[in-house]
N, C-alpha and C positions, 0 to 999 in steps of 0.2 A: 480204381480211381481214388486219389486222395481227396480229402475234404475240400481244400481250396479249388481244385480242378472241378469238382462236382458243383460247387457254388457258382463258378464262372459259367459252366454249361447251363445251369438252371436259369441264371440271370440273362444269358444271351437268348435262351428260348423264350423267356418271358418278354424280353424286349421285342423279339420278332413277332410274337403273338399280339402285342399291344400296338404294333405299327398300323397306321391307317391304311386302308385298301387303296392302292394306287391305280390310276387309269393307264392310259397309253398315249404317248406322243405319236400322232398319225402322220404329221408333216411338220417340218420346221425349215426356216430360212433365217439364220442368225445374222446375215450380212446386212449392209445398209444399201438402200436404193434411193437415188434422187429422182423424183417423179415431177416432170414439168411439161405442161402442154401436151398431155397424152389423153385426149378426151375419150378415146375408145379403150386405151390400155392394151396390154398383152398378157397372156396367161403366164402365171408363175408357178402354178400347181403341177402342171404336167400330168394330169389325169390320175394322180396318186390317190385321191379321195373324191367321192362324189355322193350326192344325196338327191333323190327325186321326191315326188309328191307322195310316194308310198312309205317314206322313211318314218320311223317312230322312236328313234333313239335320241340321245342328247350329245351335242358337240360343243366344245369350247374353242374360241378363237382369241388370239392375242397378237397385238402388234404395238410398236412404239413409234411415235411421230415427233418430228421436230419441224414445226411449220416455218417455211421460208416465206410463205404468203400469210399475211395476217389481216386484221380488220381494215386497215387502210386500203387493202387491195380488193375489197368486196365490190361487186359480187364475184365469187369464184367457188369452185368445188374441188375437193380432194377426198377421194374415197378408197377404202379397202372394200372392193366390190365383188360380191358373189354373182357368178354368171352361169346361166343354164341354157345350153343350146343357143348361144349368142344373144340371149335375152338377159338384160340386167335385172338382177334380183336385189336383195338387201345389200346396201352399202353403208359403211360406217366411217365417219371422219368429219367432213364439213360439207353439208348439203349446200346447193347453189344459193338458195335464198335464206338460209338459216342464220348466217353470220357466225355463230359459235359452233362448238363441237356438237355434232348432231348425226342423225341417221337419215338416209334417203331411201326412196323406193319402199316405204313402209306401207302397211295396210291401213294405218290410221294416222291422223295428224296430231302432233303434239299440242298440248293445251297452250303453250306459249308461242306456237306457230299459228298466228291468228289470221293471216291473210290468205286469200284464195290461192295465190301463187305458191304458198307454202305447202300445199296439199301433198301428202306422201313424204313429209319430212317430220322429224321428231327430235327436238333439242334434248341433249343429254344433261342430266343433273350433275352439278359439280360442287365440290367443297369450296370452290372459289368463284361464286357467281358474280356477274357483272351488274352494275347499276345502270339503268336505262336513263336516257336524257331527261325524262320527266321525274326522275328521282325514285322510280319504282324498281326494286331489285329484281333482276331476272334470274332464273334458275340455271342458265347456261354460262359457259366460260368462253371468252374470245381466244382464238389461237394466238400464240405469241412465240416468236422464235427463241426467246430467252428462257422459255419454260417448256421443255419437252414433256410429253405425257404418254403414259401407257394406257391402252384401252383393252379391256377384256369383255367379250360378249358371249353369252350362252344361247344356243338355239335348241329348244325342245320341239322336236318335229311332231307335227300332228298330221296323220295320214288324211289326205283329201281336203285339208283346210289350211287356214293361216297358221304359221308356226309361232310359238311363243318365244319372244326374244327378251333377254335381260342383259343390260350393259352396265359396266362399272368403269368410271373414268378415274384414272390414277388409283387403282385398288391397292389394298394391302397385300403384298405377296411375300411377306416374311414368314418365318417358321411358325406353323400353327394356324396360318390363315386358311379359311374355307370360303365357299360361296355364301354360306349361311351367316358368317359373322362379319360380312362387309357392311360398312355404315350405310344407312338408308339415304343419306344426303348425296351419295355418289351413285345411287342405284336407279336405273331407269328401265321401265318395262313397257313393251308394246308388242304388236303383232306385225308379221311381215312374211312374205314368201322367201324362204331362205334355201330353196333348192339350188344346187350348183354342180357343175362339173369343171368349172374354172374359177380361178381367183385372179382378178386384175387390179392393178394400182392405177388410178385415174386422176388426172388434174386438168382443169380447163378454166378459163376466165383470167382474171388479173393475177399479178404476183409472180413469184419465182418458183412456185411449187412447194412440195413437202419432201421431207426425208423419212422414208419408212425403214424400220429395222426390227430385229428381234421378233420375227413373225413365227407363229406356230399354231397348230391345231391339235387338240387332245380330247380325250373322253372324260377327263376329270379336271376340275379347277386346281386340285392339289399338284397336278403336273407342272403348273406354272409357278408354284411356290419355290422361292429360292431357299434351299437348305444348305447352310454352311457346314463345313466338315465337322465342326464341333457339335453340330446338332444331329448328326447321323447316328443310326443305331450301332454301327461298327465302332464309332468313336466312344459312345457310351460303354460299349463292350470292352474296348481297350482301357478306358478309364477304370471300369469296374475291375478288370484284370489287374491293372496297376495297383489299385487300392487294395485288392485282396492279396496281391503279391507283397505289397508293402506291409500290410498287416501280418501276413504269414511270415515275412522276413523278420519283422519286428519281434513277433512272438518267438521265432526261432532264435533270434539273437538274445532275447531276454532269457529264454530257457537255457541257451548255451552258456550265457554268462552266469546264470544261477547254478548250472551244473559245474562250471569252472570254479565258482566260489565254494561250492560244496566240496569239490575235489581238492581245492587248495586247503580248505579247512581240514579235510581228512588227512592230507599230506602233512599239514602242520601238526595235527594231533599225533600222526605216526612219528614225525620227527621228534616231537616232544617226548613221546614214549621211548623212542630210541635214546634220546639224550638222557632221560631219567635212568634208563637201564645202564647207559655208559657211566653215568655218575656213580650209580650204585656199584658197578663193577670196579671203578677206580677206588672208591672208598674201601671196597673189600680187598682189592689187590694191594694198593699202595698203603693206605692208612692202616688197614687190617694187619698186613704183614709187618709194617713198621712198628705198630703198637705191640704186636705179639713179640717181636724181637726185643723191644724195650722192656716188656714184662719179663722175658727170659733173662736178659742182662741184669735186671734189677734183682731177680732171684739169685743169680750167680754172685752178684755183688754182695748180697746179704749173706750168702753161704760162705764166701771167701773173705769176710770182713777182717779176719785175723791174718790174712796174707797180703801184705802191702803191694807186692808185685802184681798179684792177680787183681787186686782192687784197681790199680792204675790202668791195667789193660781193659778191665770191664768198664771203667769210667770213660775211657776214650771211645770205646765202641758205643757206649750208651749215648755219648755226646753226638757222635756221628749219626746214629739212628735218629736222634731227636732232630738234628738238622735236616735229615732226609724227610722226616715226617712233616716238619714245618714247610719245606719246599713243596712236598706233594699236596699239602693243604692249600698253599698259595695257588698252585696250578688249578686245583679244583674250583676254588673261589673265583679265579680269573675266568675259568671256562664257563661258569654259570652266570657271571655278572652280565646283565643286559647290555651295558655300555661297551662290552668287549667285542661285540659282533661287527668289527670293522677292520679294514686293512691296517689302519694307523695303530690300533690297539695291538694287533698281532706283532707288528714290527717292533713296537716299543717294548712289549713283554719279552720278545726274543732277545732284545738287547739287554734287558734287565737280567734275564736268565743266564745269558752267556757271561756277562760280567761277574755275576755272583758265583757261577760254576768255576771260573778260572781264578777267582780271587785267592790270593796267597798260594798260587800254584806257579811253578817255574815256567809253564807254557804261557806265552803271551797271546792274548786274544785281541785281534784287530777287527773292528767293526766298520764296514762300509755300507751304511744303510741310508736310504733317501730320507730327507726331512719332510718335504712337501709331498704328501701322498694323496692320490685321488680319494674322494669320499665314497668308497665302495663297500657295501655291506658284505660280510662273509657269513654263510650259514655256520652254525656251531660245529657241525661235523667236519666241514672243510677246514675251518680255523684250527680245530683241535688236532686233526690229523697232520696238518702242516707243522704245527708246533711239535708234535711227537716225533716226526721224521727228523726235523732239525735238531731236536733234543737228543735223539739217538745218535745222530752223526757227531754231535759235540761230545757226548758221553763216551763214544768209541775213541775219539781223539784223546780224551782225558785218561782213559783206562789203558789203551793199547798202543797208541802211536808213539809215545815218547817224543813228542814234537817240541821244538823250540818256539814255534809260532803257528797259530791257526787263524785263518782269515775268513770272516763271515761276510758275504756280500748279498745284497738284494737288488734286483732290477725289476722295476714296475713300469709297464706301458699301459695304454688304454685298456687292453683286454688280456694282458698276460702278466704273470708273476713268476719270478725265478729266484731261487735261493742257491748259493754255492757255498759249501764248507770245504775249505782247502787247507791242508796242513803239510808241513815239511818233515813229517815223522818217518818211521821205519817202513811204512807201507806194508802191503801184503799181496799175496798172489790171489787174484779174484777167483771165486769159486766158479766151476763150469756151469752151474745151474742155480736158480734162485732157491731150490730146495736145500742144496748144500750150503747156501749162503745163510741159512737160519742160524748157524753157529756163530756168525758174526752179526746177527741182527739185520743183515741186508735183505733177507727174504721178507721179513716182517715189514721193513720200511717200504719195499716195493709194493707189497699188498696194500698198504695204507695209501700209497700214491695212486694206485689203480682204483681204489675205492672212491676217490674224489675226482677221477677222470684226469689224473696227471701222469707224468712219466718221471721215473727215477733212474739216473745213470751214475755210475761211478767209474773212476779211473784210478788205478793204483799200481805202482811198481815197487818191489822191495827195495828199500833204501832211498826212495825218491818221493815219498809222501802219497797222499790220497786226496782225490777231489770227488765230492758228492754233489750232484746237480739235480735239483727238483724243479720241474716246470709245470705250471697249471694255467690253463686258459680260463680267465675270469668271465669271458662272455658266454660260453656255452658249456663250460666244465670239461673241455677236452684239452689235452696238452698240445702246445705248439710244436712244430717240427724243429729239428736242429737247424741252426743257421749254417 
């Protein structure tokens, strides 16, 4: 198991352990019932739960009411009634003489239920108490159709005696709510006989009745608490998983980017080392051999100073070698100059090289090179190899073709680059394999093209000239297919 998975597992386990113990919904009826003129009522429980005088556990009851009968209809009664063997036991809602939200059939009379006819009734405390006619604020709340209320009551059964009842009028049922943290102002406690084998919804007296809904019975207050999906343990687990995945993904991306930077840096260092080695090789091969030849010719010139004919020959060769040395030095300087790493620089330098190569030569050099080139950078090795391939093709024309004209063309698109060197010279019979083509420099040119992911093709017919085509894909370093 990897580290993020282990962390998620531990977090989920901790979340499960920390969850509060839940009770059990014993019965529920989420629908709505309009109760009007039903003094006896009818059973809605269906025998699913019952408690007698021997019970000693705790039950919680919940229901929501929307009074259609209110204070102007008094006296009337509307009750969520516990019934045992057809005997009315504890009822909660609006007692007949109580006027406000209250309990009926209680074992004791509420302190604000002062009259004899109120015996067995108990007003429920409310966060919205009413003011009496004499200006004395009463602890109960009058039923009002415009203000639906939720009532929860708890029964702690006492074997052989009156049961302990606690009611909450419009309790807090949001996440984290418990019976213990409900406000005292909505809490009412009294005693009553709460045995039952039926539950009935009753209404009698004036008015249009009550609407009862969202009824339930449970063994824990927390079973009535409304838990939104974002407050559940599985949501926290998903959030934790998402956060850990995001952190892990971010770390992975950062590490990958760091690795890519290191890899790129290593590649750049490797490319720099290769470029230095190439420059050293060019200095050794081109400048070294040219300078050695100049040195030898100088010695011959000194030795034959008394021979005018030989001096002229040596001086011509010395001048030619000097020109070649200058040209080789220019190429090396261009290759290492930072501003040369572009497509524009390559095309401009090839034009300069071609014009200089065929200057004062019977072969006419025609250039067909684009002016507005895309600003594409070219790695030094790609740029240098392209130059050497085109240089070799032009040098072959100069030395071997005997051509009247050579045509140099460049075609550039978004992702491809193509050079064509075409002459009208004597041509040659193409070698059967690249190995044999080394004698013409073709094998070396092909290897250079393959090094930069390009293709090199040539067509030649004796007496009809030669065409050399180099194609390189600038997008991914692979050569495009023939059209």
